[in-house]
N, C-alpha and C positions, 0 to 999 in steps of 0.2 A: 255271647256279649250281649250286652241292654244297651239301651237306645243313651243312657248317660255316657256308658263305658265310650260306646263309637264317638259323641261328643267331645270326649276329652281327649281322642287319638286326632284328630281334625285340628288344623291350625286357624286360630281366629280370620273371618274372611270380612273385611271393610269395604265395606260397597255403598258407593256414593251415586241416586240415579240422576243426580246432575250435572257430577263430571263425567261421568261414563258414558262412553257413545253406545249409542242405540241402534244404528244401523244395522240392517239384516247381514248386506253384506261385507260390513268390518265385523262382523262374528263370525260369518262364510267361510272367511280367508283364513279363520283363525281353528276351523274343522281339525286339520292337518295335527293341532297342538292333543286332539281327545286322547291319540293313544297314551303320551307322556299322561296327562291328567288321569286316565285310568291305571296305568303304573302307581304311579303316587298314590291310592285312593283303591289301591288290589286288594286290601284287606276288607275295606268297606265293602267292595265290592262282591268279593267272596263271600264273607259275612250273609248279606240278602240273600245270593245268587242259593249257596248252602240251604238256607232257614226255607226258600220257598221250594226247592225240590223234597226237602223233609217233609214239609208243611201238605204237600200231593201226598205222601204214602203212609203220612199218619196216622192209625186206628184202623188200616185197611190191611184186609186179608191177602191180597193180592200183591200188595206193595207197588214194586217198579214195576210192574208186569203192566200197571194202568197206563205209563208212558204209552204202550202201543194198542191199547183198547182201541181208544177212540180214531185213531187212523185205520186201525183195521175195519172196524165198523164200517164206515165212508167207505173203505176200497168192498168191502161186501156189496154194500148196497149199489155203488155205482159198478159194479163188474156184473149183479145181477143185471139193473137196467140196460146199460147199453152192451155188455158183451153177452146176454142170454137172452132178455126180451127184445131187444130191438136187434140182435141177432149177427152182432159183431164185425158188421159192415161189408162182408164177404165171407164167400165159402172159403178161401184159402188161407187167409188168416188164423196164425197159431194161438189158439188160445191160451196157453201157458204164457207164452211172449205178452202178448198183450196183457194178461193179468199181472207181470211184474210191471213191466212197461206204467199201468195203473198206479200201482201200489206205491211204486217210486215217486209220481208226480204226486199224486195225491198226500204222501209222508210231508216233501217241499214245500206243496202249497200249502199244506193246513199248519206247518212252523211259520211260515209268513202271516199267516192271517192270526192265528193264536199269537204270537210277537206283536204283533202290530197294534194289537187290539188288547191286548194287557198293558203296552207301553202308555195307551193312549189315559187310560186311567191312572197311569202312574202319580202323576202330582194331584188331581183333584181326589184320590184316592188314600193318599197320605199327607192329608193337610197339616194333619198332626207334626207331624216331622217336617211339612217344609214353614209351617209358621214357627216352630219352638227351636227349631236345632240349625245351628250354621254349618250348612254342607255344602258339597256343590248338587243341586237339582238335577244337574242333568246326567247324574249317574241313574237317577230312578228307572226313569224307562228302559234303560238300555238292560236292565236287569231281565227283565222277560226275555229281551232277545237271546240274550246268552241261555237262560233256562231253556228255552225253546229248542238253541243251538244243538243242546244237549242230547235231546229228544228225540231231533231229526237225525243227530250220529246214528243214535239207536236203531232208526228204523231205516237209512242208509244199509246200516250193515245187514240188516234181515235182508234188503233186496238186495244185494250183494250175493248175498251166500246162498238164496234160492235160485237167484241168476245162476250164479255159478255152478250150482247142483246139478240144476235143470240142463245147463248148458244153453241156456238163452241170454246169458252175458259171458262177453268175452274178457278178460283178464287183460291188462295191455299196459302200455306206458300213460297212457291217460288217467290211468288211474293217481299217477304223480302230481296231478293237477286237484288231488282234492282238498290241501291247505288254500289254493289258492280261490276253490271256490267256497268254501270254506269263510276267509277274509272277506268276500265277497257278499254271501251273504247275508254274514252280519252290518257288512256297512250296509246292504241293501235294507237289511229290516231296523235297523236305526236311525238314517234316515227316516224313512215313512213314520218309526215311532215317536222319534222328536217331532215332528212336523206334528201326529196326531195329537199328539199331550200339549203340546203348546196351543193348537184351537179350541182342543176340549175345553181348555181352563176357561176360554172366553164364550163359546158358542157349544152349549151341552146336544145340542142336535149333534152334533157330529159324528157321534160314536153309535146314533141309529142311520142316519146314512151312510154310514162304513159298513154296517151289515148288510144294507142292501148292495154295495157298491162291489163287495166281494163277491156277493152269492153271482153277481155276473161277471165281474173279473175272472171267477173261476171258469166259464164257460168259455172266457174268451182266450184261456190259456190250456197249452197245451199238454195238460193233466189224462185226457182218456182220448183225444185225438191225435193222428199222426198226421205230420206235415204233409205227405203224397194224398193222403184222402182229401184234406178242404183244397188244395191245387185243383185235384183234377175236380170238384163239385164243383168250387168255386173260387179260378184264379186271384180274384179282387178283393174277397176274404181272406184267402192266406197271404196277401200282399198287407191288409190293415192288420192282420191279427200279429203280424211280426213286428209292429210298432208298439204290442204289449210290454211293459216294460219287465213283467212277468217272463216274456215267451224263451230268452236266450239266455236266463238263469236257467230255467227248467230243463231246456234241451240240453245245455251246458252240465246236465248233473247225468243226463242220459250219455253223456260221451264218457265223463268218468266213470260210471259205472258199467261202460262195455256194450249198452243198450241201443246203439246209433245207428245201424246197417243200412248204407246208401239205398238200396230197397227199399225202405220207410219214408223216404225221402229226408234223409238227414245229409245236405249237403255242404254243409258247413265241418270247422271242424271245433276240437276243444278249446286253441285258444282265441280262437275266431270268436265264439259266442261267449267265452269268458270275458274277450275283449270287449265285447258291445254290452252285456252284462254289469260289465265293472264301470263303463261310461254309466251306466242308468245310475249304481247302487254311490257312485261317487254322486252325481249330481241332487241325488234326493239325501245325501249325508252332507252336503253345503246347505242344503236349503233348508232341511231340518234344523240342522244345529246352527244355521244362521238365526231365523225367527224364534229359536228357542232361548237363546241365548241374548235375542234384542228385547225379549220381551219378560225374561227371567226374574224382574225385579220387581213384576207387578202380581207375581203368582200367591205373597202373601196374604195377601190384599182382597181377592178373587176366588180363591178355594174356600 
């Protein structure tokens, strides 16, 4: 599908900057119509997502295996540093359980960072499309989110298989919450991605600041530490870290995987953690979509 054929498929959009409401709140309240917009332009979204996935593997020898190579490399580095060099925190800790736990956290957090970082450059990096083709620009930041969701699901399947084979994961009813988790993940990453894409158009320093922030964010998220470990060492830090937007999302992933035994400090349930994560995701989506749509008419002149 060429850029010209894509343009021909789309209905003409008549936009008036003078008559259209520009309030962030006004557009935020219309974020609930986003699924309908994506359904209407599903062909366009499918085209971009498929092109992105094919572009990643084009000309490579390992092909789709590259989907897992980066998170596997990160997992290996963090496992050696935190699991071997720093001694796994206590002598009674199950090394394999720690490995599966760490890998699941790295896969999920890596997908969040990759999708939001790519979404941030979606408008500035596609200036030719934004300027010349009349189509919903809000679709562009969502493309990397759906791409990374596919990548995440591959990593999730690997973590689940290893956990079940090794006996460290327990297959239960919580696995039925996977569709809910995926929806929350997409909303969470989409909201942040839309917000960053809007900010990046006006302040290009955002991409550098976000790179630094995600490094700190990783260590404040339960990717490699367990809730009971932080609670024992510094209760105040455990309370502070639960305020991290990614905290409940990552804990909910462990619940879905069956990696959340009570002795590791998982005192909540999959419904409770997904409920809190859903609230964070909805908040990000409202703010991100609202700010993006309120400033959308300015993008063609700035990119």
